[in-house]
Every structure is written in C-alpha cells, then in structure tokens.
N, CA and C atoms as an extended XYZ file, in Angstrom:
354
Properties=species:S:1:pos:R:3:atomname:S:1:resname:S:1:resid:I:1 pbc="F F F"
N       -10.648       99.875       47.513 N   MET     1
C       -12.033       99.269       47.324 CA  MET     1
C       -12.013       98.575       48.172 C   MET     1
N       -13.499       98.110       48.411 N   GLU     2
C       -13.753       97.422       49.679 CA  GLU     2
C       -14.309       96.009       48.159 C   GLU     2
N       -14.074       94.961       48.901 N   PRO     3
C       -14.735       93.843       48.516 CA  PRO     3
C       -16.146       93.920       48.540 C   PRO     3
N       -17.134       93.021       47.178 N   THR     4
C       -18.794       93.091       47.724 CA  THR     4
C       -18.801       91.475       47.776 C   THR     4
N       -19.682       91.606       49.101 N   VAL     5
C       -19.842       90.127       49.059 CA  VAL     5
C       -21.938       89.845       48.824 C   VAL     5
N       -21.303       88.910       48.567 N   PHE     6
C       -22.571       88.120       47.937 CA  PHE     6
C       -23.535       87.242       48.963 C   PHE     6
N       -24.495       87.496       49.478 N   SER     7
C       -25.201       86.157       50.202 CA  SER     7
C       -25.416       84.508       49.304 C   SER     7
N       -24.617       83.489       49.190 N   LEU     8
C       -24.970       82.742       48.830 CA  LEU     8
C       -26.731       81.955       48.797 C   LEU     8
N       -27.426       82.023       50.252 N   GLU     9
C       -28.529       82.438       50.929 CA  GLU     9
C       -29.611       82.592       50.622 C   GLU     9
N       -28.809       83.793       49.861 N   ASP    10
C       -29.864       84.874       49.130 CA  ASP    10
C       -30.397       84.522       47.777 C   ASP    10
N       -29.244       84.016       46.989 N   ALA    11
C       -28.680       83.877       46.022 CA  ALA    11
C       -30.031       83.047       45.314 C   ALA    11
N       -29.819       81.441       46.538 N   ARG    12
C       -30.171       80.477       46.381 CA  ARG    12
C       -32.189       80.687       46.292 C   ARG    12
N       -32.341       81.430       47.251 N   LEU    13
C       -33.738       82.043       47.320 CA  LEU    13
C       -34.150       82.823       46.287 C   LEU    13
N       -33.293       83.541       45.614 N   HIS    14
C       -33.666       84.508       44.869 CA  HIS    14
C       -34.404       83.774       43.790 C   HIS    14
N       -33.556       82.728       43.125 N   ARG    15
C       -33.768       81.557       42.342 CA  ARG    15
C       -34.639       80.648       42.276 C   ARG    15
N       -34.247       80.610       43.667 N   ARG    16
C       -36.407       79.601       44.145 CA  ARG    16
C       -37.319       80.368       43.703 C   ARG    16
N       -37.443       81.761       44.462 N   LEU    17
C       -38.888       81.950       43.811 CA  LEU    17
C       -38.662       82.580       42.694 C   LEU    17
N       -37.837       82.451       41.667 N   LYS    18
C       -38.204       82.556       40.014 CA  LYS    18
C       -38.837       81.606       39.812 C   LYS    18
N       -38.107       80.214       40.021 N   THR    19
C       -38.840       78.915       39.463 CA  THR    19
C       -40.255       78.754       40.143 C   THR    19
N       -41.027       79.607       41.057 N   TYR    20
C       -42.146       79.014       41.568 CA  TYR    20
C       -42.765       80.700       40.993 C   TYR    20
N       -42.250       81.698       40.673 N   ARG    21
C       -43.172       82.601       39.859 CA  ARG    21
C       -43.168       81.810       38.457 C   ARG    21
N       -42.189       81.406       37.669 N   ASP    22
C       -42.416       80.874       36.515 CA  ASP    22
C       -43.485       79.892       36.316 C   ASP    22
N       -43.363       78.546       37.327 N   ARG    23
C       -44.505       77.784       37.710 CA  ARG    23
C       -45.617       78.402       37.752 C   ARG    23
N       -45.606       79.334       39.040 N   LEU    24
C       -47.050       80.197       38.854 CA  LEU    24
C       -48.103       80.688       37.974 C   LEU    24
N       -46.856       81.202       36.865 N   ASP    25
C       -47.197       82.372       35.603 CA  ASP    25
C       -47.540       80.729       34.417 C   ASP    25
N       -47.210       79.285       34.652 N   ARG    26
C       -48.017       78.424       34.026 CA  ARG    26
C       -49.043       78.146       33.979 C   ARG    26
N       -49.037       77.863       35.742 N   VAL    27
C       -50.256       76.688       36.354 CA  VAL    27
C       -51.629       78.283       35.471 C   VAL    27
N       -51.336       79.199       36.200 N   LEU    28
C       -52.379       80.760       35.935 CA  LEU    28
C       -53.090       80.649       34.371 C   LEU    28
N       -52.170       80.152       33.101 N   ALA    29
C       -52.386       80.771       32.267 CA  ALA    29
C       -52.704       79.210       31.536 C   ALA    29
N       -52.792       78.021       32.521 N   ALA    30
C       -53.719       76.937       32.381 CA  ALA    30
C       -55.178       76.679       32.610 C   ALA    30
N       -55.007       77.295       33.781 N   ASN    31
C       -56.527       77.499       34.646 CA  ASN    31
C       -56.941       78.858       33.556 C   ASN    31
N       -56.403       79.837       33.397 N   GLN    32
C       -56.950       80.427       32.402 CA  GLN    32
C       -58.006       80.124       30.945 C   GLN    32
N       -57.101       79.430       30.652 N   GLN    33
C       -57.135       78.483       29.314 CA  GLN    33
C       -58.179       77.550       29.306 C   GLN    33
N       -58.488       76.879       30.484 N   ALA    34
C       -59.805       75.874       30.990 CA  ALA    34
C       -61.100       76.616       31.239 C   ALA    34
N       -60.958       77.956       31.903 N   ILE    35
C       -62.511       78.752       32.265 CA  ILE    35
C       -62.776       79.512       30.759 C   ILE    35
N       -61.703       79.833       29.646 N   THR    36
C       -61.980       80.365       28.822 CA  THR    36
C       -62.752       78.664       27.957 C   THR    36
N       -62.066       77.954       27.723 N   ARG    37
C       -62.629       77.081       27.262 CA  ARG    37
C       -64.251       76.264       27.169 C   ARG    37
N       -64.285       76.671       28.815 N   LEU    38
C       -65.896       76.518       29.541 CA  LEU    38
C       -66.873       76.899       28.651 C   LEU    38
N       -66.387       78.541       29.107 N   PHE    39
C       -66.970       79.899       28.542 CA  PHE    39
C       -67.730       79.386       27.043 C   PHE    39
N       -66.456       78.788       26.190 N   GLN    40
C       -66.168       79.018       24.552 CA  GLN    40
C       -67.415       77.854       24.157 C   GLN    40
N       -67.309       76.583       24.537 N   THR    41
C       -67.833       75.334       24.295 CA  THR    41
C       -69.642       76.011       24.734 C   THR    41
N       -69.744       76.463       26.028 N   GLY    42
C       -70.832       76.449       26.307 CA  GLY    42
C       -71.640       75.361       27.574 C   GLY    42
N       -69.816       74.252       27.405 N   SER    43
C       -69.750       73.691       28.850 CA  SER    43
C       -70.449       74.172       30.137 C   SER    43
N       -70.451       75.116       30.343 N   LEU    44
C       -70.336       75.974       31.422 CA  LEU    44
C       -71.776       75.197       32.327 C   LEU    44
N       -72.410       75.533       30.854 N   PHE    45
C       -73.979       75.249       31.955 CA  PHE    45
C       -74.832       73.982       31.815 C   PHE    45
N       -73.801       72.960       31.736 N   THR    46
C       -74.315       71.705       31.982 CA  THR    46
C       -73.691       71.169       33.359 C   THR    46
N       -74.165       69.707       33.665 N   LYS    47
C       -73.715       69.740       35.728 CA  LYS    47
C       -72.710       69.335       35.368 C   LYS    47
N       -71.842       68.733       34.018 N   GLU    48
C       -70.556       68.851       34.337 CA  GLU    48
C       -69.293       69.609       34.515 C   GLU    48
N       -69.785       70.770       33.118 N   GLY    49
C       -69.389       72.105       33.120 CA  GLY    49
C       -69.509       72.846       34.627 C   GLY    49
N       -70.329       72.951       35.141 N   THR    50
C       -70.412       73.304       36.182 CA  THR    50
C       -69.884       73.260       37.530 C   THR    50
N       -69.888       72.095       37.591 N   ARG    51
C       -68.852       71.207       38.602 CA  ARG    51
C       -67.419       71.636       38.166 C   ARG    51
N       -66.952       71.745       37.081 N   ALA    52
C       -65.410       72.059       36.549 CA  ALA    52
C       -65.197       73.357       36.785 C   ALA    52
N       -66.519       74.288       36.948 N   GLY    53
C       -66.453       75.225       36.574 CA  GLY    53
C       -65.830       75.857       38.705 C   GLY    53
N       -66.466       75.319       38.987 N   ARG    54
C       -66.052       75.172       41.120 CA  ARG    54
C       -64.896       74.644       41.616 C   ARG    54
N       -64.693       73.519       40.233 N   ASP    55
C       -63.725       73.388       40.673 CA  ASP    55
C       -61.846       74.129       40.104 C   ASP    55
N       -62.115       75.094       38.945 N   LEU    56
C       -61.792       75.788       38.144 CA  LEU    56
C       -61.618       77.322       39.390 C   LEU    56
N       -62.630       77.704       39.950 N   LEU    57
C       -62.775       78.644       40.632 CA  LEU    57
C       -61.654       77.973       42.212 C   LEU    57
N       -61.522       76.515       43.021 N   LEU    58
C       -61.134       76.377       43.989 CA  LEU    58
C       -59.392       76.790       43.865 C   LEU    58
N       -59.545       76.340       42.435 N   ALA    59
C       -57.962       76.781       42.200 CA  ALA    59
C       -57.314       77.842       41.686 C   ALA    59
N       -58.330       78.198       41.298 N   HIS    60
C       -57.864       80.377       41.320 CA  HIS    60
C       -57.714       80.712       42.334 C   HIS    60
N       -58.909       80.451       43.621 N   GLN    61
C       -58.502       80.872       45.234 CA  GLN    61
C       -57.040       80.007       46.009 C   GLN    61
N       -56.684       78.823       45.060 N   HIS    62
C       -55.141       78.523       45.604 CA  HIS    62
C       -54.361       78.981       45.287 C   HIS    62
N       -54.173       79.526       43.783 N   LEU    63
C       -53.088       80.297       43.077 CA  LEU    63
C       -53.269       81.540       43.990 C   LEU    63
N       -54.324       82.493       44.356 N   LEU    64
C       -54.270       84.319       45.033 CA  LEU    64
C       -53.362       83.654       46.482 C   LEU    64
N       -53.923       82.209       46.852 N   ARG    65
C       -52.653       81.932       48.313 CA  ARG    65
C       -51.465       81.850       47.863 C   ARG    65
N       -50.815       81.329       46.491 N   VAL    66
C       -49.900       81.004       46.441 CA  VAL    66
C       -48.766       82.544       45.923 C   VAL    66
N       -49.511       83.525       45.161 N   VAL    67
C       -49.299       85.267       45.289 CA  VAL    67
C       -49.412       85.106       46.616 C   VAL    67
N       -49.898       84.853       47.143 N   THR    68
C       -49.561       85.291       48.864 CA  THR    68
C       -48.341       85.202       49.272 C   THR    68
N       -48.089       83.392       48.996 N   LEU    69
C       -46.977       83.102       50.232 CA  LEU    69
C       -45.536       83.960       48.854 C   LEU    69
N       -45.717       83.733       47.879 N   LEU    70
C       -44.527       84.271       47.322 CA  LEU    70
C       -43.979       85.778       47.439 C   LEU    70
N       -45.225       86.855       47.686 N   ASP    71
C       -45.105       88.452       48.416 CA  ASP    71
C       -44.805       87.624       50.232 C   ASP    71
N       -44.950       87.175       50.275 N   ARG    72
C       -44.380       87.009       51.583 CA  ARG    72
C       -42.284       86.848       51.724 C   ARG    72
N       -42.530       86.017       50.985 N   LEU    73
C       -41.013       85.436       50.679 CA  LEU    73
C       -40.961       86.216       49.956 C   LEU    73
N       -40.334       87.370       49.674 N   SER    74
C       -39.812       88.170       48.462 CA  SER    74
C       -39.707       89.567       49.385 C   SER    74
N       -40.947       89.476       50.690 N   HIS    75
C       -40.181       90.759       50.764 CA  HIS    75
C       -40.829       91.674       50.298 C   HIS    75
N       -41.877       92.040       49.914 N   THR    76
C       -42.920       92.576       49.015 CA  THR    76
C       -44.229       93.048       49.503 C   THR    76
N       -44.761       91.996       50.798 N   GLY    77
C       -46.148       91.989       51.169 CA  GLY    77
C       -45.639       93.001       52.649 C   GLY    77
N       -46.909       93.819       53.553 N   ASP    78
C       -46.733       93.981       54.316 CA  ASP    78
C       -45.662       92.771       55.502 C   ASP    78
N       -46.135       91.826       55.816 N   VAL    79
C       -46.058       90.921       56.410 CA  VAL    79
C       -44.548       90.820       56.370 C   VAL    79
N       -43.569       91.134       57.521 N   PRO    80
C       -42.013       90.552       57.166 CA  PRO    80
C       -41.838       89.100       56.942 C   PRO    80
N       -40.818       88.645       56.043 N   ALA    81
C       -40.475       87.602       55.321 CA  ALA    81
C       -40.007       86.752       56.678 C   ALA    81
N       -40.098       85.522       56.374 N   PRO    82
C       -38.971       84.491       57.340 CA  PRO    82
C       -38.345       84.629       57.288 C   PRO    82
N       -37.308       84.833       58.482 N   LYS    83
C       -36.000       84.540       58.667 CA  LYS    83
C       -35.302       83.308       58.970 C   LYS    83
N       -36.123       82.233       59.064 N   GLN    84
C       -35.064       80.720       59.762 CA  GLN    84
C       -35.742       79.730       58.127 C   GLN    84
N       -34.943       79.252       57.781 N   ALA    85
C       -34.901       78.434       56.973 CA  ALA    85
C       -35.909       77.286       57.521 C   ALA    85
N       -36.151       76.935       58.554 N   ILE    86
C       -37.275       75.927       58.643 CA  ILE    86
C       -38.193       77.012       58.301 C   ILE    86
N       -38.561       77.929       59.006 N   GLU    87
C       -39.748       78.852       58.413 CA  GLU    87
C       -40.150       78.805       56.310 C   GLU    87
N       -39.042       79.379       56.321 N   VAL    88
C       -38.817       79.347       54.391 CA  VAL    88
C       -39.473       78.069       54.147 C   VAL    88
N       -38.758       76.833       54.455 N   ASP    89
C       -38.796       75.730       53.579 CA  ASP    89
C       -40.604       75.269       54.181 C   ASP    89
N       -41.139       75.535       54.760 N   ALA    90
C       -42.741       75.189       55.011 CA  ALA    90
C       -43.270       75.777       54.548 C   ALA    90
N       -43.155       77.246       54.604 N   ILE    91
C       -44.144       77.880       53.124 CA  ILE    91
C       -44.026       77.912       51.729 C   ILE    91
N       -42.174       76.919       51.427 N   PHE    92
C       -41.940       76.108       49.900 CA  PHE    92
C       -42.678       74.626       49.615 C   PHE    92
N       -43.297       74.367       51.160 N   GLY    93
C       -43.936       72.852       50.937 CA  GLY    93
C       -45.190       73.301       51.108 C   GLY    93
N       -45.248       74.330       51.739 N   GLU    94
C       -47.527       74.340       50.972 CA  GLU    94
C       -47.508       75.323       50.024 C   GLU    94
N       -46.374       75.891       49.010 N   LEU    95
C       -46.673       76.259       47.944 CA  LEU    95
C       -46.893       75.247       47.280 C   LEU    95
N       -45.414       73.698       46.843 N   ASP    96
C       -45.913       73.189       46.590 CA  ASP    96
C       -47.335       72.186       46.399 C   ASP    96
N       -47.684       72.091       47.757 N   ASP    97
C       -49.023       71.663       47.987 CA  ASP    97
C       -50.246       72.277       46.925 C   ASP    97
N       -50.310       73.669       47.216 N   LEU    98
C       -51.055       74.030       47.000 CA  LEU    98
C       -51.507       74.051       45.185 C   LEU    98
N       -49.768       74.216       44.848 N   LEU    99
C       -49.386       74.111       43.337 CA  LEU    99
C       -49.985       72.968       42.757 C   LEU    99
N       -49.504       71.719       43.621 N   GLU   100
C       -50.076       70.463       43.388 CA  GLU   100
C       -51.716       70.203       43.070 C   GLU   100
N       -52.349       70.844       44.308 N   LYS   101
C       -53.835       70.710       44.473 CA  LYS   101
C       -54.594       71.622       42.703 C   LYS   101
N       -54.135       72.594       43.097 N   THR   102
C       -54.391       73.676       41.852 CA  THR   102
C       -54.164       72.524       40.105 C   THR   102
N       -53.408       71.761       40.112 N   GLY   103
C       -53.233       71.358       38.767 CA  GLY   103
C       -54.332       70.204       38.578 C   GLY   103
N       -54.459       69.381       39.717 N   GLN   104
C       -55.245       68.374       39.965 CA  GLN   104
C       -56.944       69.022       39.300 C   GLN   104
N       -56.986       69.952       40.013 N   LEU   105
C       -58.325       70.669       39.516 CA  LEU   105
C       -58.637       71.121       38.183 C   LEU   105
N       -57.607       71.675       37.539 N   THR   106
C       -57.177       72.338       36.056 CA  THR   106
C       -57.355       70.778       35.662 C   THR   106
N       -56.484       69.661       35.729 N   GLU   107
C       -56.421       68.649       35.187 CA  GLU   107
C       -58.067       68.220       34.971 C   GLU   107
N       -58.923       67.677       36.460 N   LYS   108
C       -60.070       68.182       35.746 CA  LYS   108
C       -60.902       68.247       35.033 C   LYS   108
N       -60.755       69.812       34.369 N   THR   109
C       -61.587       70.047       33.637 CA  THR   109
C       -60.939       69.398       32.149 C   THR   109
N       -59.731       69.070       31.782 N   GLY   110
C       -59.574       68.860       30.808 CA  GLY   110
C       -59.765       67.633       30.656 C   GLY   110
N       -59.857       66.676       31.524 N   ALA   111
C       -60.704       65.513       31.526 CA  ALA   111
C       -62.219       65.335       31.099 C   ALA   111
N       -62.689       66.156       31.423 N   LEU   112
C       -63.702       66.330       30.732 CA  LEU   112
C       -63.864       66.946       29.281 C   LEU   112
N       -62.858       67.860       28.678 N   PHE   113
C       -63.175       67.920       27.551 CA  PHE   113
C       -62.777       66.752       26.788 C   PHE   113
N       -61.611       66.174       27.408 N   ARG   114
C       -60.943       64.689       26.705 CA  ARG   114
C       -61.591       63.679       26.088 C   ARG   114
N       -63.195       63.916       27.437 N   ASN   115
C       -63.725       62.625       27.007 CA  ASN   115
C       -65.308       63.015       26.201 C   ASN   115
N       -65.461       64.204       26.220 N   ARG   116
C       -66.493       65.040       25.106 CA  ARG   116
C       -65.777       64.583       23.423 C   ARG   116
N       -64.209       64.359       23.710 N   VAL   117
C       -63.745       64.039       22.220 CA  VAL   117
C       -63.934       62.858       21.488 C   VAL   117
N       -64.044       62.248       22.843 N   GLU   118
C       -63.609       60.819       22.299 CA  GLU   118
C       -64.993       60.406       22.046 C   GLU   118
C-alpha cells in the first residue's frame, strides 16, 4: 500500500482561504444589515442616507472583487490559480485591502445611525 502524501503548502492555502471566506461572510452580513437598516428607517432618502447608500454600494463592489479573487485562488474560476508564493501573497494583500476598505465604508453607515440615536 502506497503512503498518502499531503502537501502542507496546499493545506495552509486551504485553511487561509477558509478564513477569508468566513471573514467575507461576516462582512457581507454586516453590509446587508446596513443596507436593510437604511431602507427600513427611511434614511436612504436623506442627504446622509444617500451618501451612506453610495458608500455601501462601493463596499459591495469591493466585496464582489473579493469573491473574484477568492475564486481565482481556489482554482474555481476560468483563470488558472497563481502558482508562485509571491503571486498568492499579492492576492491576499489585495484581499486584506479590499476587506479593510469595505469595513470602513460599512462603519461610516453605522456611525450615521449612532449619531441619530445620540
């Protein structure tokens, strides 16, 4: 019986992708909640609400780019996954930047509601 060989590099990449997918799910949920809150409160029709809505739309565009990058890394897209570690690290760096920008945009909307409560 031949021994099974596992690639630690592939295992690390798989774990890293799972971590990013989990993070993406949390950010998508927060973005969706913020959009829903804008609609439910009617704030979308105010000047601040309209600005927040545009920020959330931009955040959603960032999230779509994150999904595309994750698909590229996990070999599910039409584009072959990068093979060299430097390419993979560059994509993960871009993922971090996009998720950070998305979080900042979603936080702006949260600040809008906190200011209204105070």
